[in-house]
C-alpha atoms as a printed R data frame, in Angstrom:
    type eleno elety resid chain resno       x       y       z
1   ATOM     1    CA   UNK     A     1   3.154 -11.181   7.609
2   ATOM     2    CA   UNK     A     2   0.071 -11.414   5.408
3   ATOM     3    CA   UNK     A     3  -1.987  -8.255   5.078
4   ATOM     4    CA   UNK     A     4  -5.408  -8.007   6.733
5   ATOM     5    CA   UNK     A     5  -8.246  -9.393   4.607
6   ATOM     6    CA   UNK     A     6 -11.182  -7.091   3.831
7   ATOM     7    CA   UNK     A     7 -14.187  -7.385   6.151
8   ATOM     8    CA   UNK     A     8 -16.237  -9.055   3.404
9   ATOM     9    CA   UNK     A     9 -13.632 -11.847   3.071
10  ATOM    10    CA   UNK     A    10 -13.508 -12.769   6.772
11  ATOM    11    CA   UNK     A    11 -16.758 -14.828   6.945
12  ATOM    12    CA   UNK     A    12 -15.865 -16.643   3.717
13  ATOM    13    CA   UNK     A    13 -12.358 -17.375   4.974
14  ATOM    14    CA   UNK     A    14 -13.713 -18.634   8.305
15  ATOM    15    CA   UNK     A    15 -16.139 -20.977   6.553
16  ATOM    16    CA   UNK     A    16 -13.362 -22.267   4.308
17  ATOM    17    CA   UNK     A    17 -11.052 -22.981   7.264
18  ATOM    18    CA   UNK     A    18 -13.844 -24.705   9.201
19  ATOM    19    CA   UNK     A    19 -14.793 -26.849   6.196
20  ATOM    20    CA   UNK     A    20 -11.150 -27.694   5.546
21  ATOM    21    CA   UNK     A    21 -10.510 -28.774   9.144
22  ATOM    22    CA   UNK     A    22 -13.662 -30.908   9.203
23  ATOM    23    CA   UNK     A    23 -12.656 -32.580   5.933
24  ATOM    24    CA   UNK     A    24  -9.138 -33.296   7.143
25  ATOM    25    CA   UNK     A    25 -10.297 -34.653  10.503
26  ATOM    26    CA   UNK     A    26 -13.039 -36.829   9.020
27  ATOM    27    CA   UNK     A    27 -11.030 -38.238   6.117
28  ATOM    28    CA   UNK     A    28  -8.813 -40.709   8.061
29  ATOM    29    CA   UNK     A    29 -11.802 -42.118   9.961
30  ATOM    30    CA   UNK     A    30 -13.872 -42.567   6.814
31  ATOM    31    CA   UNK     A    31 -11.013 -44.208   4.965
32  ATOM    32    CA   UNK     A    32 -10.189 -46.461   7.888
33  ATOM    33    CA   UNK     A    33 -13.812 -47.492   8.281
34  ATOM    34    CA   UNK     A    34 -14.184 -48.179   4.548
35  ATOM    35    CA   UNK     A    35 -10.951 -50.137   4.285
36  ATOM    36    CA   UNK     A    36 -11.707 -52.154   7.419
37  ATOM    37    CA   UNK     A    37 -15.145 -53.053   6.134
38  ATOM    38    CA   UNK     A    38 -13.821 -54.141   2.753
39  ATOM    39    CA   UNK     A    39 -10.950 -56.148   4.253
40  ATOM    40    CA   UNK     A    40 -13.383 -57.821   6.591
41  ATOM    41    CA   UNK     A    41 -15.553 -58.800   3.648
42  ATOM    42    CA   UNK     A    42 -12.479 -60.123   1.830
43  ATOM    43    CA   UNK     A    43 -11.393 -62.193   4.842
44  ATOM    44    CA   UNK     A    44 -14.867 -63.639   5.356
45  ATOM    45    CA   UNK     A    45 -15.183 -64.504   1.689
46  ATOM    46    CA   UNK     A    46 -11.781 -66.157   1.706
47  ATOM    47    CA   UNK     A    47 -12.515 -68.204   4.830
48  ATOM    48    CA   UNK     A    48 -15.791 -69.395   3.381
49  ATOM    49    CA   UNK     A    49 -14.047 -70.225   0.130
50  ATOM    50    CA   UNK     A    50 -11.558 -72.428   1.935
51  ATOM    51    CA   UNK     A    51 -14.303 -74.308   3.742
52  ATOM    52    CA   UNK     A    52 -16.666 -74.739   0.812
53  ATOM    53    CA   UNK     A    53 -16.126 -77.475  -1.713
54  ATOM    54    CA   UNK     A    54 -19.178 -76.857  -3.841
55  ATOM    55    CA   UNK     A    55 -18.261 -75.332  -7.211
56  ATOM    56    CA   UNK     A    56 -21.296 -73.058  -7.343
57  ATOM    57    CA   UNK     A    57 -20.667 -71.688  -3.871
58  ATOM    58    CA   UNK     A    58 -17.001 -71.249  -4.710
59  ATOM    59    CA   UNK     A    59 -17.920 -69.174  -7.752
60  ATOM    60    CA   UNK     A    60 -20.229 -67.049  -5.629
61  ATOM    61    CA   UNK     A    61 -17.463 -66.483  -3.116
62  ATOM    62    CA   UNK     A    62 -15.096 -65.527  -5.906
63  ATOM    63    CA   UNK     A    63 -17.640 -63.024  -7.165
64  ATOM    64    CA   UNK     A    64 -17.982 -61.584  -3.666
65  ATOM    65    CA   UNK     A    65 -14.226 -61.325  -3.423
66  ATOM    66    CA   UNK     A    66 -14.069 -59.613  -6.790
67  ATOM    67    CA   UNK     A    67 -16.755 -57.092  -5.771
68  ATOM    68    CA   UNK     A    68 -14.846 -56.353  -2.573
69  ATOM    69    CA   UNK     A    69 -11.685 -55.665  -4.554
70  ATOM    70    CA   UNK     A    70 -13.603 -53.424  -6.958
71  ATOM    71    CA   UNK     A    71 -15.036 -51.482  -4.018
72  ATOM    72    CA   UNK     A    72 -11.546 -51.137  -2.641
73  ATOM    73    CA   UNK     A    73 -10.346 -49.716  -5.966
74  ATOM    74    CA   UNK     A    74 -13.261 -47.262  -6.083
75  ATOM    75    CA   UNK     A    75 -12.475 -46.155  -2.554
76  ATOM    76    CA   UNK     A    76  -8.871 -45.500  -3.558
77  ATOM    77    CA   UNK     A    77 -10.004 -43.452  -6.562
78  ATOM    78    CA   UNK     A    78 -12.345 -41.458  -4.328
79  ATOM    79    CA   UNK     A    79  -9.471 -40.799  -1.964
80  ATOM    80    CA   UNK     A    80  -7.357 -39.431  -4.821
81  ATOM    81    CA   UNK     A    81 -10.246 -37.226  -5.961
82  ATOM    82    CA   UNK     A    82 -10.710 -35.797  -2.460
83  ATOM    83    CA   UNK     A    83  -6.998 -35.042  -2.154
84  ATOM    84    CA   UNK     A    84  -7.021 -33.361  -5.588
85  ATOM    85    CA   UNK     A    85  -9.987 -31.176  -4.625
86  ATOM    86    CA   UNK     A    86  -8.273 -30.172  -1.391
87  ATOM    87    CA   UNK     A    87  -5.104 -29.241  -3.271
88  ATOM    88    CA   UNK     A    88  -7.125 -27.151  -5.742
89  ATOM    89    CA   UNK     A    89  -8.871 -25.318  -2.904
90  ATOM    90    CA   UNK     A    90  -5.583 -24.621  -1.151
91  ATOM    91    CA   UNK     A    91  -4.047 -23.349  -4.399
92  ATOM    92    CA   UNK     A    92  -7.026 -21.068  -5.109
93  ATOM    93    CA   UNK     A    93  -6.902 -19.628  -1.595
94  ATOM    94    CA   UNK     A    94  -3.174 -19.091  -1.895
95  ATOM    95    CA   UNK     A    95  -3.685 -17.158  -5.145
96  ATOM    96    CA   UNK     A    96  -6.389 -15.008  -3.524
97  ATOM    97    CA   UNK     A    97  -4.172 -14.222  -0.559
98  ATOM    98    CA   UNK     A    98  -1.296 -13.384  -2.904
99  ATOM    99    CA   UNK     A    99  -3.507 -10.989  -4.892
100 ATOM   100    CA   UNK     A   100  -4.653  -9.343  -1.646
101 ATOM   101    CA   UNK     A   101  -1.039  -9.003  -0.567
102 ATOM   102    CA   UNK     A   102  -0.065  -7.333  -3.867
103 ATOM   103    CA   UNK     A   103  -3.076  -4.984  -3.590
104 ATOM   104    CA   UNK     A   104  -2.080  -3.796  -0.113
105 ATOM   105    CA   UNK     A   105   1.562  -3.492  -1.127
106 ATOM   106    CA   UNK     A   106   0.496  -1.202  -3.995
107 ATOM   107    CA   UNK     A   107  -1.498   0.929  -1.538
108 ATOM   108    CA   UNK     A   108   1.417   1.211   0.882
109 ATOM   109    CA   UNK     A   109   4.126   1.770  -1.762
110 ATOM   110    CA   UNK     A   110   3.724   5.610  -2.038
111 ATOM   111    CA   UNK     A   111   3.849   6.019   1.751
112 ATOM   112    CA   UNK     A   112   6.848   3.696   1.984
113 ATOM   113    CA   UNK     A   113   8.770   5.620  -0.688
114 ATOM   114    CA   UNK     A   114   7.969   8.895   1.024
115 ATOM   115    CA   UNK     A   115   9.087   7.565   4.408
116 ATOM   116    CA   UNK     A   116  12.298   6.151   2.926
117 ATOM   117    CA   UNK     A   117  13.233   9.330   1.069
118 ATOM   118    CA   UNK     A   118  16.964   9.687   1.797
119 ATOM   119    CA   UNK     A   119  17.893  12.628   3.958
120 ATOM   120    CA   UNK     A   120  20.796  13.299   1.620
121 ATOM   121    CA   UNK     A   121  18.375  13.852  -1.277
122 ATOM   122    CA   UNK     A   122  16.614  16.598   0.652
123 ATOM   123    CA   UNK     A   123  19.881  18.019   1.989
124 ATOM   124    CA   UNK     A   124  21.479  18.118  -1.470
125 ATOM   125    CA   UNK     A   125  18.774  20.438  -2.685
126 ATOM   126    CA   UNK     A   126  19.390  22.974   0.085
127 ATOM   127    CA   UNK     A   127  22.416  24.257  -1.799
128 ATOM   128    CA   UNK     A   128  20.058  25.692  -4.392
129 ATOM   129    CA   UNK     A   129  18.580  28.020  -1.801
130 ATOM   130    CA   UNK     A   130  21.667  30.233  -1.799
131 ATOM   131    CA   UNK     A   131  21.842  30.218  -5.599
132 ATOM   132    CA   UNK     A   132  18.187  31.042  -6.040
133 ATOM   133    CA   UNK     A   133  17.852  33.491  -3.155
134 ATOM   134    CA   UNK     A   134  19.051  36.479  -5.186
135 ATOM   135    CA   UNK     A   135  16.732  35.624  -8.078
136 ATOM   136    CA   UNK     A   136  13.777  35.343  -5.746
137 ATOM   137    CA   UNK     A   137  14.589  38.650  -4.034
138 ATOM   138    CA   UNK     A   138  15.017  40.409  -7.374
139 ATOM   139    CA   UNK     A   139  11.690  39.057  -8.602
140 ATOM   140    CA   UNK     A   140   9.988  40.219  -5.407
141 ATOM   141    CA   UNK     A   141  11.508  43.689  -5.765
142 ATOM   142    CA   UNK     A   142  10.218  43.943  -9.336
143 ATOM   143    CA   UNK     A   143   6.733  42.954  -8.219
144 ATOM   144    CA   UNK     A   144   6.764  45.508  -5.410
145 ATOM   145    CA   UNK     A   145   7.990  48.191  -7.827
146 ATOM   146    CA   UNK     A   146   5.189  47.485 -10.313
147 ATOM   147    CA   UNK     A   147   2.609  47.618  -7.543
148 ATOM   148    CA   UNK     A   148   4.101  50.845  -6.222
149 ATOM   149    CA   UNK     A   149   3.696  52.610  -9.578
150 ATOM   150    CA   UNK     A   150  -0.068  52.002  -9.564
151 ATOM   151    CA   UNK     A   151  -0.762  52.928  -5.907
152 ATOM   152    CA   UNK     A   152   0.012  55.944  -3.713
153 ATOM   153    CA   UNK     A   153   2.897  55.553  -1.290
154 ATOM   154    CA   UNK     A   154   0.674  55.910   1.774
155 ATOM   155    CA   UNK     A   155  -1.676  53.109   0.674
156 ATOM   156    CA   UNK     A   156   1.299  50.963  -0.216
157 ATOM   157    CA   UNK     A   157   2.850  51.458   3.207
158 ATOM   158    CA   UNK     A   158  -0.393  50.622   5.031
159 ATOM   159    CA   UNK     A   159  -0.996  47.589   2.828
160 ATOM   160    CA   UNK     A   160   2.551  46.318   3.419
161 ATOM   161    CA   UNK     A   161   2.125  46.676   7.186
162 ATOM   162    CA   UNK     A   162  -1.186  44.791   7.108
163 ATOM   163    CA   UNK     A   163   0.319  42.015   5.011
164 ATOM   164    CA   UNK     A   164   3.305  41.770   7.335
165 ATOM   165    CA   UNK     A   165   1.092  41.546  10.434
166 ATOM   166    CA   UNK     A   166  -1.201  39.004   8.744
167 ATOM   167    CA   UNK     A   167   1.749  36.897   7.607
168 ATOM   168    CA   UNK     A   168   3.336  36.953  11.055
169 ATOM   169    CA   UNK     A   169   0.064  35.935  12.707
170 ATOM   170    CA   UNK     A   170  -0.436  33.135  10.161
171 ATOM   171    CA   UNK     A   171   3.071  31.781  10.692
172 ATOM   172    CA   UNK     A   172   2.518  31.790  14.462
173 ATOM   173    CA   UNK     A   173  -0.726  29.858  14.012
174 ATOM   174    CA   UNK     A   174   0.725  27.171  11.743
175 ATOM   175    CA   UNK     A   175   4.052  26.767  13.529
176 ATOM   176    CA   UNK     A   176   4.312  23.283  15.137
177 ATOM   177    CA   UNK     A   177   5.064  22.759  18.795
178 ATOM   178    CA   UNK     A   178   8.746  23.233  19.557
179 ATOM   179    CA   UNK     A   179  10.678  20.050  20.186
180 ATOM   180    CA   UNK     A   180  14.304  19.027  20.643
181 ATOM   181    CA   UNK     A   181  16.142  18.795  17.330
182 ATOM   182    CA   UNK     A   182  19.669  18.337  16.117
183 ATOM   183    CA   UNK     A   183  21.114  21.818  15.448
184 ATOM   184    CA   UNK     A   184  22.958  20.445  12.408
185 ATOM   185    CA   UNK     A   185  19.832  18.903  10.856
186 ATOM   186    CA   UNK     A   186  18.532  20.865   7.831
187 ATOM   187    CA   UNK     A   187  15.223  22.713   8.116
188 ATOM   188    CA   UNK     A   188  12.377  23.066   5.624
189 ATOM   189    CA   UNK     A   189   8.920  24.548   5.133
190 ATOM   190    CA   UNK     A   190   7.464  27.944   6.049
191 ATOM   191    CA   UNK     A   191   7.883  27.075   9.728
192 ATOM   192    CA   UNK     A   192  11.651  26.580   9.279
193 ATOM   193    CA   UNK     A   193  11.522  23.247  11.112
194 ATOM   194    CA   UNK     A   194  13.161  19.884  10.467
195 ATOM   195    CA   UNK     A   195  11.567  17.127   8.410
196 ATOM   196    CA   UNK     A   196   8.737  15.281  10.159
197 ATOM   197    CA   UNK     A   197   5.400  13.685   9.258
198 ATOM   198    CA   UNK     A   198   4.059  13.904   5.706
199 ATOM   199    CA   UNK     A   199   5.744  16.426   3.415
200 ATOM   200    CA   UNK     A   200   5.234  17.612  -0.155
201 ATOM   201    CA   UNK     A   201   7.789  19.005  -2.590
202 ATOM   202    CA   UNK     A   202   7.288  22.139  -4.681
203 ATOM   203    CA   UNK     A   203   7.385  21.408  -8.432
204 ATOM   204    CA   UNK     A   204   9.487  24.517  -9.012
205 ATOM   205    CA   UNK     A   205  12.978  23.069  -9.388
206 ATOM   206    CA   UNK     A   206  14.454  26.357  -8.150
207 ATOM   207    CA   UNK     A   207  12.214  26.728  -5.095
208 ATOM   208    CA   UNK     A   208  14.331  28.110  -2.219
209 ATOM   209    CA   UNK     A   209  12.551  25.935   0.377
210 ATOM   210    CA   UNK     A   210  11.426  22.914  -1.676
211 ATOM   211    CA   UNK     A   211   9.802  20.764   1.048
212 ATOM   212    CA   UNK     A   212   6.714  21.642   3.100
213 ATOM   213    CA   UNK     A   213   4.765  19.970   5.898
214 ATOM   214    CA   UNK     A   214   1.184  19.081   4.979
215 ATOM   215    CA   UNK     A   215  -0.207  20.926   8.006
216 ATOM   216    CA   UNK     A   216   1.735  24.113   7.238
217 ATOM   217    CA   UNK     A   217   0.312  24.442   3.707
218 ATOM   218    CA   UNK     A   218  -3.200  23.254   4.542
219 ATOM   219    CA   UNK     A   219  -3.020  19.812   2.909
220 ATOM   220    CA   UNK     A   220  -4.436  16.531   4.147
221 ATOM   221    CA   UNK     A   221  -3.395  14.445   1.130
222 ATOM   222    CA   UNK     A   222  -1.061  14.821  -1.845
223 ATOM   223    CA   UNK     A   223  -2.886  16.604  -4.718
224 ATOM   224    CA   UNK     A   224  -2.773  15.264  -8.255
225 ATOM   225    CA   UNK     A   225  -0.628  16.985 -10.866
226 ATOM   226    CA   UNK     A   226   1.740  19.865 -10.201
227 ATOM   227    CA   UNK     A   227   1.786  21.661  -6.871
228 ATOM   228    CA   UNK     A   228   3.529  24.963  -6.171
229 ATOM   229    CA   UNK     A   229   4.241  26.377  -2.742
230 ATOM   230    CA   UNK     A   230   2.876  29.752  -1.560
231 ATOM   231    CA   UNK     A   231   6.179  31.407  -2.532
232 ATOM   232    CA   UNK     A   232   6.253  30.034  -6.090
233 ATOM   233    CA   UNK     A   233   2.597  29.749  -7.125
234 ATOM   234    CA   UNK     A   234   0.721  32.091  -9.400
235 ATOM   235    CA   UNK     A   235  -3.073  32.354  -9.487
236 ATOM   236    CA   UNK     A   236  -3.462  28.953  -7.818
237 ATOM   237    CA   UNK     A   237  -1.378  26.125  -6.404
238 ATOM   238    CA   UNK     A   238  -1.175  24.338  -9.783
239 ATOM   239    CA   UNK     A   239   0.350  27.265 -11.707
240 ATOM   240    CA   UNK     A   240   3.770  28.814 -11.290
241 ATOM   241    CA   UNK     A   241   4.348  32.521 -10.681
242 ATOM   242    CA   UNK     A   242   4.792  34.205 -14.066
243 ATOM   243    CA   UNK     A   243   7.758  36.281 -12.925
244 ATOM   244    CA   UNK     A   244   9.609  33.182 -11.696
245 ATOM   245    CA   UNK     A   245   8.706  31.271 -14.840
246 ATOM   246    CA   UNK     A   246   9.983  34.075 -17.052
247 ATOM   247    CA   UNK     A   247  13.218  34.338 -15.075
248 ATOM   248    CA   UNK     A   248  13.671  30.582 -15.354
249 ATOM   249    CA   UNK     A   249  13.197  30.650 -19.135
250 ATOM   250    CA   UNK     A   250  15.648  33.555 -19.492
251 ATOM   251    CA   UNK     A   251  18.356  31.625 -17.667
252 ATOM   252    CA   UNK     A   252  17.790  28.557 -19.844
253 ATOM   253    CA   UNK     A   253  18.030  30.576 -23.060
254 ATOM   254    CA   UNK     A   254  21.434  31.964 -22.116
């Protein structure tokens, strides 16, 4: 199926189709009328030639016959020119439609690749969650310890409770409506649900979750450049948490 033409192309396409149909319908009648007229002139000239015995009249009839044949040749050349123009127009329109088709295919390619992402590719990465869970927990413990050294224990306890309540409320707000799922299907995202809709992957190769629903992380479109999930990001979504980055470099240097 050909893609939809832009709105600006529709009037032009309609005019082209109308002109093409009129040309095709009118061409046989015009050719038939022209050929019939010329053949009639040829027949009349020939009949008069047979009846006339005068040399001067015979020459005039021969000239008339010659002009009729020349007109017939010109009509044939005009026919070839019309057919050539029609073929050129059809070829140009075909090239335009092909370029439009390639343009829309390029627009739909990212969505198609995302929709066709194999389930096995996402499932294969889940094994990293167990391997990276301890590293993530250790990094979180170190962060909590550093914060605890700078703040009194009472303030730390109150702050932790507030954060826990805020996080729980936020997760309840962003959780999607429950629906029937396969218990064996892997889950993703902060909401711990199965894959559905548009999803984005964290650029941290060791992210314990890896895939997130757009709605759960507040996205409406895929951002340019790197993107890190709330669990792996540093100061913003384009930078990685320094503790995780340091731990990653330490493991590579071993």
